C-alpha positions, 0 to 999 in steps of 0.5 A: 491524499487518497490511499487504497489499503491491502492487508489480510489481517483485519485487526492491522487494517483497522488500526492502520485505517484509523491512524491514516484517517487521523492523519488526514489521509483518505483511505478509499477502501481496505481490501484483503484479496489480490483479485479484489485489490486489482478491481478496487484499484482500477475502480477507485483510482487512488493516489497510492496503494499501500499493500502488506507484503504478506497479503494472503496466498498471493505473492506480493511481487505478482501483485505489484506487477498486476497493479503496474501493468496498466497505463499510468499506474498507481504507485505501490508502497509495500509494508512489511514487518521485515527490514529486508527491502530487497524483494519489495524493491525489485518488485516494481513498487515505488517505495518500501516501509517497515512496520517496526518504524516510527508511525510518522515514518509511513507518512513520510514514505507516503509523502515521497511517493505522492508529494502533491497530495499531502 
């Protein structure tokens, strides 16, 4: 599975990149800004995009809308520290994961979104 990770928290991004790599997930890039995310998503064509709900100044619902606007959009999974998933679910994201859950829960969410890739 090829994942594009978007977070503006470098330590978190590094830790998540290491975890996913150890789980045999190919992290194609880690980006920290909305504009860069849209550009890298178009260039890399990952299987799924994993977005930190609090991505800098951008409102994540706008980020998801931008990513879902093209032909054959890449599925988006939202990561949040909150258990409140309603805003993420109404954003157009394919799935939602809470950072406080067990790490293998994130892998299960990714597998649900992109079952053929795991």
